[in-house]
C-alpha positions in Angstrom: 8.9 46.1 68.1 11.7 48.3 66.8 12.8 48.1 63.1 16.4 48.4 62.1 17.8 51.4 60.2 18.3 49.3 57.1 14.6 48.6 56.9 13.6 52.2 57.7 16.0 53.8 55.2 15.5 51.2 52.4 14.6 52.8 49.0 12.7 49.9 47.4 10.7 49.7 44.3 8.4 46.8 43.3 9.5 45.0 40.1 7.5 45.6 37.0 6.4 42.8 34.6 9.6 43.4 32.6 12.0 43.3 35.6 13.9 40.0 35.8 13.4 38.4 39.2 15.7 35.5 40.1 13.8 33.7 42.8 14.2 30.0 42.1 18.0 29.5 41.9 21.2 31.2 43.0 22.7 33.1 40.1 26.2 32.1 41.1 25.7 28.4 42.0 22.9 25.8 41.6 21.5 25.9 45.1 17.7 26.5 44.6 14.4 27.1 46.4 13.9 23.4 47.0 16.8 23.2 49.4 16.4 23.6 53.1 17.9 27.1 53.2 15.8 28.3 50.2 16.9 31.3 48.1 17.3 34.9 49.1 15.9 37.4 46.6 17.4 40.9 46.8 14.6 43.4 47.4 16.5 46.1 45.6 17.8 44.5 42.4 16.0 41.1 42.6 19.2 39.0 42.3 18.9 35.5 43.7 21.5 34.1 46.1 22.1 31.1 48.3 21.9 32.2 52.0 24.1 29.5 53.7 27.5 27.9 53.4 29.5 26.8 51.6 29.2 30.0 49.6 26.5 32.3 51.0 26.3 34.2 47.8 23.3 36.2 49.2 25.5 37.7 51.9 28.4 38.3 49.4 26.0 40.2 47.1 24.7 42.3 50.0 28.2 43.3 51.0 29.3 44.2 47.5 26.2 46.2 46.6 24.9 47.5 49.9 21.5 45.9 49.2 20.8 44.6 52.8 17.2 43.4 52.5 16.3 40.1 51.0 13.2 37.8 50.8 14.0 34.2 51.7 11.9 31.8 49.6 11.7 28.1 50.2 9.3 26.0 48.1 7.4 23.5 50.2 7.1 20.1 48.6 3.6 18.8 47.9 2.0 15.8 46.2 1.6 16.6 42.5 -1.4 15.5 40.5 -0.8 13.6 37.4 -0.7 16.2 34.6 -3.5 16.2 32.0 -2.9 14.7 28.6 -0.8 17.0 26.4 -2.3 17.8 23.0 -0.4 21.0 22.1 3.3 21.5 21.5 3.9 23.9 24.4 5.6 24.4 27.7 3.5 26.1 30.4 4.4 28.0 33.6 3.9 26.5 37.0 0.5 27.3 38.5 0.1 30.1 41.1 -0.7 27.5 43.8 3.0 26.7 44.4 3.5 27.0 48.2 6.4 29.0 49.6 7.6 29.6 53.1 9.0 33.2 53.3 10.6 35.7 55.6 12.5 39.0 55.1 16.1 39.0 56.1 18.5 41.9 56.8 22.1 41.2 56.0 23.1 44.5 57.5 22.1 43.0 60.8 24.1 39.7 60.4 21.3 38.0 58.4 18.7 38.5 61.1 15.0 37.8 60.4 12.9 41.0 60.2 10.0 40.4 62.5 8.0 43.6 61.7 7.8 44.2 58.0 6.6 47.7 57.1 4.0 48.2 54.4 6.5 49.6 51.9 8.6 46.5 52.2 5.6 44.2 52.2 4.4 45.7 48.9 7.7 44.8 47.2 7.6 41.3 48.8 4.2 40.7 47.3 5.4 41.8 43.9 8.3 39.4 44.1 6.0 36.6 45.2 3.8 37.1 42.1 6.6 37.8 39.6 7.6 35.2 37.0 11.0 33.6 37.5 13.5 35.4 35.2 14.8 32.2 33.6 11.3 31.6 32.2 11.4 34.8 30.2 8.4 36.5 31.9 6.9 37.0 28.5 3.9 34.6 28.0 2.4 31.7 29.8 3.2 29.2 27.2 5.0 28.9 23.9 3.8 26.8 21.0 5.2 26.1 17.6 3.9 28.8 15.2 2.6 27.5 11.9 2.1 30.1 9.2 0.7 30.0 5.6 3.0 30.3 2.6 2.7 31.5 -1.0 2.4 27.9 -2.4 -1.0 27.5 -0.6 -2.1 31.1 -1.4 -1.4 30.7 -5.1 -2.3 27.0 -5.5 -3.6 26.0 -9.0 -5.6 22.8 -8.7 -5.8 20.2 -11.4 -8.0 17.3 -10.2 -6.7 14.1 -11.7 -8.9 12.2 -14.1 -10.4 9.2 -12.4 -10.1 10.8 -8.9 -12.3 9.1 -6.4 -12.7 9.7 -2.6 -12.6 5.9 -2.2 -9.0 6.0 -3.3 -8.1 8.2 -0.3 -8.3 5.2 2.1 -5.0 3.7 1.0 -1.7 4.9 -0.3 -1.8 4.8 -4.1 1.7 3.2 -4.2 1.6 0.7 -1.3 -0.8 -0.8 1.2 -0.4 1.8 3.9 -3.7 3.0 5.4 -2.5 5.4 8.0 -0.4 8.6 7.9 -1.7 9.4 4.4 -1.2 12.8 2.8 -3.4 14.0 0.0 -1.9 16.2 -2.7 -4.0 19.4 -2.9 -3.1 19.9 -6.5 -4.3 16.6 -8.0 -5.7 14.5 -5.2 -3.0 11.8 -5.1 -2.9 10.0 -1.8 0.6 9.0 -0.5 2.0 7.7 2.7 4.3 9.8 4.9 8.0 9.6 5.6 9.8 6.7 7.0 11.1 7.5 10.5 14.6 6.9 11.8 13.4 3.8 13.7 11.7 2.2 10.6 8.2 3.2 11.5 6.0 5.6 9.6 5.3 5.4 5.9 7.3 4.6 2.7 8.0 8.2 1.6 5.4 7.9 -1.2 3.9 11.4 -0.6 7.3 13.1 -1.0 8.0 10.8 -3.9 4.9 12.2 -5.6 6.3 15.8 -5.0 9.6 14.8 -6.5 8.0 13.4 -9.6 5.4 16.1 -10.2 6.5 19.2 -8.3 3.1 19.3 -6.6 4.3 20.8 -3.3 1.3 21.2 -0.9 -0.6 18.5 0.8 -2.9 17.8 3.7 -2.9 14.9 6.2 -6.0 12.8 5.9 -7.6 12.0 9.2 -6.6 15.4 10.8 -9.3 17.4 9.0 -11.8 18.9 11.5 -15.3 20.4 10.9 -13.8 23.8 12.0 -11.6 23.7 8.9 -8.3 22.9 10.5 -5.8 20.2 9.5 -2.2 19.4 9.3 -0.8 20.8 6.1 2.7 20.6 4.6 4.7 22.4 1.9 7.5 20.3 0.4 9.1 23.3 -1.3 9.3 25.2 2.0 9.9 21.8 3.8 7.9 22.8 6.7 4.5 22.5 8.4 2.2 25.2 7.1 -1.4 26.5 7.5 -3.8 26.4 4.6 -6.0 29.5 5.0 -8.2 28.2 2.2 -8.5 24.6 3.2 -12.3 24.3 2.8 -12.1 25.8 -0.6 -9.2 23.5 -1.7 -11.0 20.4 -0.4 -14.2 21.4 -2.1 -12.5 21.0 -5.5 -12.4 17.2 -4.7 -15.9 17.1 -3.4 -14.8 17.0 0.2 -16.8 19.0 2.7 -14.9 19.9 5.9 -18.2 20.0 7.8 -18.6 16.3 7.3 -15.1 15.4 8.4 -14.1 14.0 11.8 -10.5 13.9 13.2 -9.4 10.2 13.3 -5.6 10.5 13.4 -3.1 12.3 15.7 -1.8 15.7 14.5 1.9 16.4 13.9 2.0 18.4 17.2 0.6 15.4 19.1 3.0 13.0 17.5 5.9 15.4 18.1 5.0 15.6 21.8 4.8 11.8 22.1 8.1 11.4 20.4 9.8 14.1 22.5 8.4 12.5 25.7 9.3 9.0 24.6 12.5 9.6 22.6 15.4 8.2 24.5 18.7 6.6 23.8 19.0 3.1 25.0 20.5 2.9 28.5 22.0 -0.5 27.7 25.1 -1.6 25.9 25.2 -3.3 22.5 24.9 -6.7 24.1 21.9 -5.7 26.3 23.6 -5.0 29.6 22.0 -2.2 31.6 24.2 0.9 31.9 25.0 1.8 35.6 24.0 5.3 36.7 26.9 7.3 38.1 27.4 10.6 39.9 30.2 12.7 41.1 32.6 15.5 40.1 32.5 15.8 36.3 29.5 13.4 36.2 26.7 15.9 36.8 23.7 15.7 34.5 21.9 18.7 33.0 18.1 18.9 33.1 16.3 19.4 29.7 14.7 22.8 29.5 12.7 21.8 26.5 14.7 21.1 23.4 18.0 22.0 25.2 19.8 18.7 24.6 21.9 20.2 21.9 23.3 22.6 24.5 23.8 20.0 27.2 25.7 17.6 24.9 28.1 20.2 23.7 28.7 21.6 27.2 29.5 18.2 28.6 32.1 17.7 25.9 33.6 21.2 26.1 33.6 21.4 29.9 35.0 17.9 30.0 38.3 19.3 28.7 41.1 20.1 31.2 41.4 23.7 30.0 37.8 24.7 30.5 37.6 22.9 33.9 40.8 24.5 35.1 39.8 28.0 33.8 36.4 28.2 35.4 36.0 25.7 38.2 38.8 26.6 40.8 38.6 30.3 40.2 34.9 30.8 40.5 35.0 32.5 43.9 37.7 34.9 42.8 35.7 36.1 39.8 32.5 36.5 41.8 34.4 38.8 44.3 36.0 40.9 41.6 33.1 41.0 39.0 31.7 44.5 38.5 28.4 43.4 37.1 25.6 44.0 39.6 23.6 41.0 38.4 25.7 37.9 38.0 23.0 36.4 35.7 23.8 39.0 33.1 27.6 38.4 33.2 28.8 35.8 30.8 31.9 35.0 32.8 29.8 34.6 36.0 27.6 32.0 34.2 30.7 30.1 32.9 32.1 29.9 36.4 28.7 28.9 37.8 28.3 26.2 35.1 31.8 24.8 35.8 31.1 24.7 39.5 27.8 22.9 38.9 29.4 20.3 36.7 32.7 19.7 38.6 32.0 20.3 42.3 29.9 17.1 42.6 27.5 19.0 44.9 24.6 18.5 42.6 25.5 15.0 41.3 23.3 13.0 43.6 21.5 9.9 42.4 17.8 9.8 43.4 16.0 6.9 44.9 12.6 6.0 43.5 9.6 4.9 45.4 10.5 1.3 44.6 13.9 1.7 46.3 15.8 1.5 43.0 18.4 4.1 42.1 17.1 6.6 39.5 18.7 9.4 37.5 20.1 12.5 39.0 18.0 15.6 39.5 20.9 17.4 37.7 21.5 21.1 37.2 19.3 23.5 35.2 21.3 25.4 32.6 18.6 28.1 32.4 20.7 31.1 33.5 23.6 29.9 31.3 21.3 29.5 28.3 19.9 33.0 28.8 23.4 34.5 28.9 24.9 32.6 26.0 21.8 33.1 23.8 21.3 36.8 24.5 20.7 38.7 21.2 20.6 35.4 19.3 17.0 34.7 18.3 17.4 31.0 17.5 19.4 29.9 20.5 17.1 32.0 22.7 14.1 30.2 21.4 12.7 26.9 22.7 13.3 25.2 19.3 15.8 22.4 18.7 19.1 23.6 17.2 22.1 22.3 15.5 24.7 21.2 18.1 27.6 22.1 15.9 26.3 25.6 15.3 25.9 26.0 19.0 29.5 24.9 19.6 30.7 27.7 17.2 28.4 30.2 18.9 29.7 29.1 22.4 33.4 29.5 21.5 32.7 32.9 20.0 30.8 34.2 23.0 33.5 32.8 25.4 36.2 34.6 23.4 34.3 37.9 23.5 33.8 37.6 27.3 37.4 36.6 27.9 38.7 39.6 25.8 37.5 41.8 28.7 39.9 40.1 31.1 43.6 40.6 30.6 43.1 40.9 26.9 41.9 37.3 26.5 45.2 35.7 27.8 43.1 33.1 29.8 40.7 32.3 27.0 40.2 28.5 27.1 38.8 28.4 23.6 42.5 28.7 22.4 42.6 24.9 22.7 40.5 24.7 19.6 42.5 27.1 17.5 44.7 26.1 14.6 45.8 27.3 11.2 45.1 25.8 7.8 47.3 26.1 4.7 45.6 26.8 1.4 47.7 26.0 -1.6 46.6 27.3 -5.0 48.4 26.5 -8.2 47.8 27.8 -11.7 47.8 24.8 -14.1 49.1 27.0 -17.0 52.2 28.6 -15.5 52.5 26.3 -12.4 52.9 29.4 -10.2 51.7 28.9 -6.6 50.2 30.9 -3.8 49.9 30.0 -0.1 47.4 31.3 2.4 47.1 30.5 6.1 43.8 31.0 7.9 42.8 30.5 11.5 40.0 28.0 12.4 38.6 26.5 15.5 36.8 23.5 14.0 36.5 21.3 10.9 33.6 20.2 8.8 34.4 16.9 7.2 32.7 15.6 4.0 31.6 12.0 3.9 31.7 9.3 1.2 28.4 7.7 0.2 28.9 4.0 -0.6 25.6 2.0 -0.7 25.6 -1.5 0.8 24.5 -4.5 -1.2 20.9 -4.2 0.2 20.6 -0.8 -1.6 19.2 0.9 1.5 22.0 1.2 4.0 25.5 2.6 3.6 28.9 0.8 3.8 31.1 1.9 6.7 33.8 4.4 5.9 36.9 5.5 8.0 37.5 8.9 9.5 40.8 8.8 7.6 38.9 8.7 4.3 37.0 11.8 5.4 40.2 13.7 6.1 41.6 12.6 2.8 38.5 13.9 1.0 38.8 17.2 2.8 42.4 17.7 1.9 42.0 16.5 -1.7 42.7 18.9 -4.6 39.8 20.6 -6.3 39.6 22.6 -9.6 38.9 26.3 -9.7 37.5 27.2 -13.1 37.8 30.8 -14.3 40.7 31.7 -12.0 42.4 34.9 -13.1 46.1 34.2 -12.8 48.1 37.3 -12.0 51.1 35.9 -13.8 49.3 34.7 -17.0 47.0 37.8 -16.8 44.1 35.7 -18.1 41.4 33.3 -16.9 42.8 29.8 -16.4 42.1 26.7 -14.3 43.7 26.4 -10.9 43.9 23.5 -8.4 43.4 24.3 -4.7 43.9 22.2 -1.6 43.6 22.9 2.1 45.7 21.1 4.8 46.8 21.7 8.4 49.4 24.3 9.0 49.3 23.6 12.7 47.4 21.3 15.0 45.1 22.3 17.9 45.2 20.9 21.4 41.6 19.8 20.9 40.3 19.2 17.4 36.5 19.7 17.0 35.1 17.9 14.0 31.6 18.0 12.5 30.7 15.3 10.0 28.3 16.4 7.3 25.6 13.9 7.9 22.9 16.0 6.4 22.3 16.8 2.7 19.5 18.4 0.8 17.9 16.5 -2.1 15.2 18.5 -3.9 15.0 20.9 -1.0 14.4 18.2 1.5 17.0 17.5 4.2 18.1 13.9 4.4 20.3 12.4 7.2 23.1 10.1 6.0 23.3 7.2 8.5 26.8 6.3 7.3 28.9 4.3 9.9 32.2 6.1 10.4 35.0 3.9 11.8 36.8 6.0 14.4 39.5 4.3 16.5 39.4 4.8 20.3 43.2 4.5 20.2 45.6 7.2 18.7 45.2 8.4 15.1 48.0 10.3 13.3 47.1 13.3 11.1 50.7 13.9 10.0 49.8 13.0 6.4 47.4 15.9 6.2 49.9 18.5 7.2 50.9 21.2 4.6 54.5 21.3 3.4 54.7 25.0 2.7 56.6 26.6 -0.2 59.0 24.2 -1.7 62.5 25.1 -3.2 61.4 24.3 -6.8 58.1 26.3 -6.6 57.6 29.8 -8.1 55.3 32.1 -6.3 52.6 34.0 -8.1 52.8 37.8 -8.1 50.8 39.8 -5.5 47.2 40.5 -6.4 44.4 42.2 -4.5 42.3 39.1 -4.5 42.0 35.6 -6.1 38.8 35.9 -8.0 36.9 34.4 -10.9 37.2 36.2 -14.2 35.3 39.4 -13.7 36.1 43.1 -14.0 37.2 44.7 -10.7 34.4 45.7 -8.5 31.9 44.4 -11.0 29.6 41.6 -9.8 29.1 38.7 -12.3 25.5 38.1 -13.5 23.5 36.1 -10.9 20.3 34.1 -11.1 18.0 36.1 -8.8 15.4 33.3 -8.6 18.0 31.0 -7.1 19.1 33.8 -4.7 15.4 34.2 -3.6 15.0 30.5 -3.0 18.1 30.4 -0.9 17.0 33.5 1.1 13.7 31.8 1.8 15.6 29.1 3.6 17.1 31.6 6.0 20.5 32.1 4.5 21.9 35.8 4.4 21.8 37.4 1.0 25.5 37.8 0.8 26.0 34.1 1.2 23.4 33.3 -1.4 24.9 35.7 -3.9 28.4 34.4 -3.3 27.2 30.7 -3.6 25.5 31.4 -6.9 28.6 33.1 -8.3 31.0 30.5 -7.0 28.9 27.7 -8.6 28.6 29.5 -11.9 24.8 29.9 -11.8 24.4 26.1 -11.9 21.2 25.9 -9.8 19.9 26.2 -6.3 21.0 22.8 -5.1 24.6 23.3 -6.2 24.6 26.8 -4.5 23.1 25.4 -1.3 25.6 22.6 -1.1 28.4 25.2 -1.6 27.0 27.2 1.4 27.0 24.1 3.6 30.6 23.3 2.5 31.9 26.8 3.3 30.1 27.6 6.5 33.4 27.8 8.4 35.1 30.2 5.9 35.9 33.4 7.8 35.1 35.5 4.7 31.8 33.8 3.9 29.9 37.0 4.8 32.3 39.3 2.9 30.8 40.1 -0.5 32.8 39.1 -3.6 34.3 41.9 -5.7 33.1 44.5 -3.2 34.1 48.1 -4.0 36.9 49.6 -2.1 35.7 51.1 1.1 36.1 54.6 2.4 38.9 55.1 4.9 36.4 56.6 7.4 35.1 54.3 10.1 32.8 54.9 13.0 34.9 56.0 16.0 32.3 54.5 18.4 32.6 51.1 16.7 36.4 51.3 16.8 36.3 52.1 20.5 33.9 49.2 21.2 36.1 46.6 19.5 39.3 48.0 20.9 37.8 47.5 24.4 37.9 43.8 23.7 41.6 43.9 23.3 42.1 44.3 19.5 44.7 46.7 18.2 43.3 49.9 16.5 44.8 49.1 13.1 43.2 45.7 12.9 39.9 47.1 14.1 39.8 49.8 11.5 40.9 47.4 8.8 38.1 44.9 9.7 35.5 47.6 9.8 36.4 48.8 6.3 36.3 45.3 4.9 32.9 44.8 6.5 31.2 48.0 5.4 31.4 49.4 8.9 29.3 46.5 10.3 30.7 46.0 13.8 29.2 42.5 14.2 30.8 41.2 10.9 34.0 43.0 11.8 34.0 41.2 15.2 33.5 37.8 13.5 36.4 38.6 11.2 38.7 39.7 14.1 37.9 36.6 16.0 38.4 34.2 13.1 41.7 35.5 11.9 45.0 36.5 13.4 45.9 39.2 11.0 42.8 39.1 9.0 44.0 36.6 6.4 47.7 36.0 6.5 48.6 35.8 2.8 52.1 34.8 2.1 54.5 33.4 -0.5 58.0 32.7 0.7 56.8 33.3 4.3 55.1 29.9 4.3 58.2 27.7 4.2 58.8 24.1 5.0 60.8 24.8 8.2 57.6 26.1 10.0 59.7 28.8 11.6 58.6 30.2 15.0 55.8 27.6 15.3 55.0 26.3 18.7 56.6 22.8 18.8 53.4 21.3 20.4 51.4 22.5 17.4 53.4 20.2 15.1 52.4 17.1 17.0 49.8 15.3 15.0 48.7 12.3 17.1 45.2 12.4 18.6 42.9 10.3 20.7 39.1 10.5 20.7 37.9 12.0 24.0 34.3 12.9 23.3 31.5 12.8 20.7 27.9 14.0 20.3 25.3 11.7 18.8 22.1 12.8 17.1 19.0 10.6 16.9 16.3 11.7 14.5 16.0 12.8 10.8 16.9 16.4 11.0 19.3 18.6 13.1 16.2 20.7 14.1 14.4 17.8 15.7 15.2 14.6 17.5 17.6 14.3 20.4 21.3 14.8 21.2 23.4 12.9 23.7 27.2 13.0 24.5 29.8 10.4 25.4 32.9 11.8 27.1 36.1 10.2 28.2 37.7 11.1 31.5 41.3 10.2 32.3 44.1 9.0 30.0 45.7 5.7 29.1 44.7 2.8 31.2 42.9 5.0 33.7 40.6 6.3 31.0 36.8 5.7 31.5 33.9 6.6 29.2 30.6 8.1 30.4 27.3 8.6 28.7 25.4 11.9 29.2 21.7 12.0 28.3 20.4 15.2 29.8 20.2 14.5 33.5 21.0 10.8 33.1 24.7 9.9 33.5 26.0 6.4 33.2 29.3 4.5 32.8 29.8 3.5 29.2 32.0 0.5 28.9 31.5 0.2 25.2 31.4 3.6 23.5 30.0 3.5 19.9 31.2 6.6 17.9 30.2 5.2 14.5 27.1 7.4 14.1 28.4 10.6 15.9 27.7 14.0 14.4 30.5 15.9 16.3 33.8 14.5 17.4 36.4 15.9 19.9 40.0 14.7 19.5 42.6 15.6 22.1 46.3 15.8 21.0 48.6 13.3 22.6 51.1 15.7 24.3 
């Protein structure tokens, strides 16, 4: 049988273990290997494409690249055995026994099947068959939470309490709890574990012992094995740890590990059970079952393993008109013009793909269970999108739970960077989040004023803690109170007034200078107390009807105000370019929590060396500051900048003068310079008379201050790094508006949205 020229002349090379092979899903839509047509894997570059209409991305790829040969792979369904009981916090690859039907296709011959496959092609086919799907990383067969020791275990000084007895370890020393007990490895105190969000668990007596004594390391009784392993925890590190000297530490209390038997579930086992069982109620407040829905804009997203933070933010962001209109109808045009060989590695390709998956309705199909009842959607897998958006970001690239608001900020930054490569960013949909704030600073001695405007794309609102009469829950507060607290005046001690030429006290306030189309708001529901994160379950009253933010708009320079003279920087009293004394111990403690040193130093300086907790709270309160990573009182920089860095940033559409200025201010660090360019219009627009009450040249729409709630993200759990996120999104306006609930792949109509406990809110301006 004759073989076509495309097969005879093909220059093919088998993929190595490091080569990404996209064999489960099309990289430009969500058609996958379970569909009747299967997936065509390019045998040259290993891109995956759908082989049939409506798009036939495999043929499109072949015509663009000249890569004619593909391997069609269709997974054959088979009865699956019930999986073995999980005892380790891990996600494993599929077994090699997955069955595929395959054949080689030549798109140079109108997609004809290649009947006689030469050995050189067959070798590549076999390599593709055995390759790991690119979206799974191709690195290891399973990931598991890594637990490491810390210095507090290594340097433990034990002081066994007088009167200690092993008999006292069977019950909490402060209540009647007999399970989930933690023994202090310093003194032998037995205390119950933390109370969980649902009221289960302990009474927090183990952590209360730490707060009273400072004894930071403990072991969970009932998890000690004869092999010398057990659940251990360090309250100072606030993390699970490994005790490399557990047998020795227990021997101080007369406890032999050889005589121990495991009687309780470990933290990993409990986390697995919680992750598998954790779910938001699919009923309304009065017990009515939510009705599953499906259709354009109502497509669920499968959980990849702790990816609910991504899904919840994506549903809210892509639920906006601007994101939908930017990426959904223009997907085909971009795919044809894109110069990237592999669509999976193009951020814009993945944004278009995601929009198509969410809004086409093609993948929003309710499944029917064996009992005939309607079940949740299969949904789309955001694996390719996650790989693209998280590239070069170790946290979002991991399988760990992340903060949804931090992901929103990362998403908007990456979209802006990608859009800068197309028409200078003129179509960037993240512009709907952009607005300016007006900072007013007034010296209390001479009454001179200074105004600054800074660009922002989100707000972080403080909350007011008012305990209810029961002493355990919080009284409700209004979102209006949160805005008032954010815009309230605060004192700045040690301000060096350029008019008085001496340290004085100033008052500072921040208000809106303009209003965005969509206002993204994070509520600070998490606080640190003695290094332990606590979630504040404060009900926040947010109306579903319009709210007016006009009272929080800045007024600009007033006729009776006198502006302060120009000065290089508003600083606390310190000699120029001289860093005030700092408490290095506090800086080290903050760095151990993962904060960059520049933020730690700045926080210690700004809080006047008043302790670690004050500095940490300052960091959380100023996370959105565009200059948070710019050192205070930094020396003037050399005028020389790296030409390569200048060229790289100018390729994104920034003018040369702004690029060079940003690089100088950021010590030549191109990543920090990019953050600065993205977060400011002209770096920081500092002005005196220029900020006036007439708001000259301001877009009229940006002065409109009425908003309606159109989406919110809820978090269930005790920490942003565990638990579960879901989203509630409004579609339509006015009387035609409907609310929908998104819980990963589950989508349901929500007739009674409850935004009181939300973590992130999205308000859309009433234009």
